[in-house]
C-alpha positions as CSV (number, residue, x, y, z in Angstrom):
1,M,0.0,0.0,-0.1
2,D,1.2,3.6,-0.7
3,E,1.9,5.2,2.6
4,K,1.7,8.4,0.9
5,N,-1.8,8.0,-0.6
6,P,-3.4,11.3,0.1
7,A,-6.7,9.7,1.5
8,L,-4.7,7.4,3.7
9,V,-2.7,10.5,5.0
10,A,-6.1,12.4,5.5
11,A,-7.6,9.6,7.4
12,R,-4.5,9.1,9.7
13,S,-4.5,12.8,10.3
14,S,-8.2,13.0,11.3
15,W,-7.6,10.2,13.7
16,R,-4.8,12.1,15.1
17,C,-6.6,15.4,15.5
18,V,-9.8,13.4,17.2
19,Q,-7.5,11.7,19.7
20,A,-6.0,15.1,20.5
21,R,-9.3,16.7,20.6
22,D,-7.9,19.1,18.2
23,K,-10.8,20.7,16.5
24,P,-9.0,23.4,14.2
25,G,-6.7,20.9,13.0
26,W,-9.4,18.5,12.3
27,L,-11.7,21.1,10.5
28,A,-8.5,22.2,8.7
29,L,-8.3,18.7,7.1
30,M,-11.8,19.2,5.5
31,A,-13.2,20.4,2.3
32,D,-16.1,23.2,2.5
33,E,-18.4,20.6,1.2
34,I,-17.5,17.9,3.6
35,L,-20.0,15.1,4.2
36,V,-19.9,12.9,7.4
37,E,-22.3,10.1,7.7
38,D,-21.0,8.4,11.2
39,P,-22.7,6.0,11.2
40,I,-24.2,5.6,7.6
41,G,-27.8,5.7,8.3
42,V,-29.7,6.7,11.7
43,G,-27.6,6.4,14.8
44,P,-26.9,8.4,17.9
45,T,-24.6,10.6,16.0
46,N,-26.7,10.7,12.9
47,P,-30.3,11.0,14.3
48,D,-31.8,12.0,10.6
49,G,-29.7,9.4,8.9
50,R,-28.7,12.4,6.5
51,G,-25.2,13.0,7.7
52,I,-23.7,16.0,8.7
53,R,-22.7,18.4,5.9
54,G,-20.6,21.4,5.7
55,K,-17.8,22.7,8.1
56,P,-20.4,24.6,10.3
57,A,-22.4,21.6,11.0
58,L,-19.3,19.4,11.4
59,S,-17.9,22.1,14.3
60,E,-21.0,21.4,15.9
61,F,-20.6,17.6,15.5
62,F,-17.0,18.0,17.2
63,D,-18.3,20.1,20.1
64,A,-21.2,17.4,20.8
65,N,-19.4,14.4,20.2
66,I,-15.6,14.7,20.2
67,A,-14.8,17.5,22.4
68,R,-16.2,16.2,25.7
69,S,-15.0,12.7,25.4
70,S,-11.6,10.7,25.2
71,I,-11.6,8.7,22.1
72,R,-8.7,6.2,21.1
73,I,-8.7,4.9,17.7
74,E,-7.4,1.5,17.0
75,A,-6.7,0.4,13.4
76,H,-6.7,-3.1,12.4
77,E,-6.4,-2.9,8.6
78,S,-6.3,-0.1,6.2
79,F,-6.7,-0.1,2.3
80,A,-6.0,2.7,-0.1
81,A,-7.1,3.4,-3.7
82,G,-7.2,6.2,-5.9
83,R,-8.7,9.1,-3.5
84,E,-10.2,7.0,-0.9
85,S,-9.1,4.6,2.0
86,A,-11.1,2.2,4.0
87,H,-10.1,1.1,7.4
88,V,-11.3,-1.5,9.8
89,L,-11.4,0.4,13.3
90,T,-12.5,0.2,16.9
91,L,-13.1,3.5,18.5
92,H,-12.7,3.2,22.2
93,T,-14.6,6.3,23.9
94,T,-14.6,7.4,27.5
95,F,-17.5,9.8,28.0
96,P,-17.6,12.6,30.7
97,N,-19.2,10.6,33.3
98,G,-16.7,7.7,33.0
99,T,-18.9,5.3,30.9
100,T,-16.9,3.5,28.6
101,M,-18.1,2.1,24.9
102,S,-16.3,0.6,22.0
103,V,-17.4,0.6,18.5
104,H,-16.1,-1.8,15.7
105,G,-16.8,-1.0,12.2
106,V,-15.5,-0.1,8.7
107,F,-14.8,3.5,8.2
108,T,-14.0,5.2,4.6
109,Y,-12.4,8.5,3.7
110,A,-12.4,10.1,0.4
111,V,-10.5,13.3,-0.4
112,D,-10.5,15.8,-3.4
113,E,-7.6,17.0,-5.8
114,A,-5.9,18.9,-2.9
115,G,-6.2,16.1,-0.3
116,L,-8.8,17.6,1.8
117,L,-11.3,15.4,3.0
118,T,-14.8,15.4,1.3
119,R,-16.4,12.4,2.6
120,L,-16.2,10.2,5.8
121,R,-18.4,7.3,6.3
122,G,-18.8,4.9,9.1
123,C,-20.3,1.3,8.7
124,W,-21.1,0.4,12.5
125,S,-24.0,0.0,15.0
126,L,-24.2,-0.5,18.6
């Protein structure tokens, strides 16, 4: 696998920012027209099933779902082709009240020609 594939680099940069709770760094990785479906379909972080569209909405998503929790991302397998990458991940989350949860799934990342993320999708369920 090409370790310099822009989608792979962007995905790994996203994980680093999420784990560090680096909101400015995370948003800087995103194209203006970003679409995040995490999970794909209706879920606790995607209540209407339509995803989060655009940086302003993604900023609110970060505040509600990432900023207040501690998240550790464990990568099991990664694949990259063209401007997309797919990853088998386990997300280990510790919430402010001390409750923990782990989610295992497949997560995909797509970038534009500038290497900015245009789409993040998570296939997982509780």
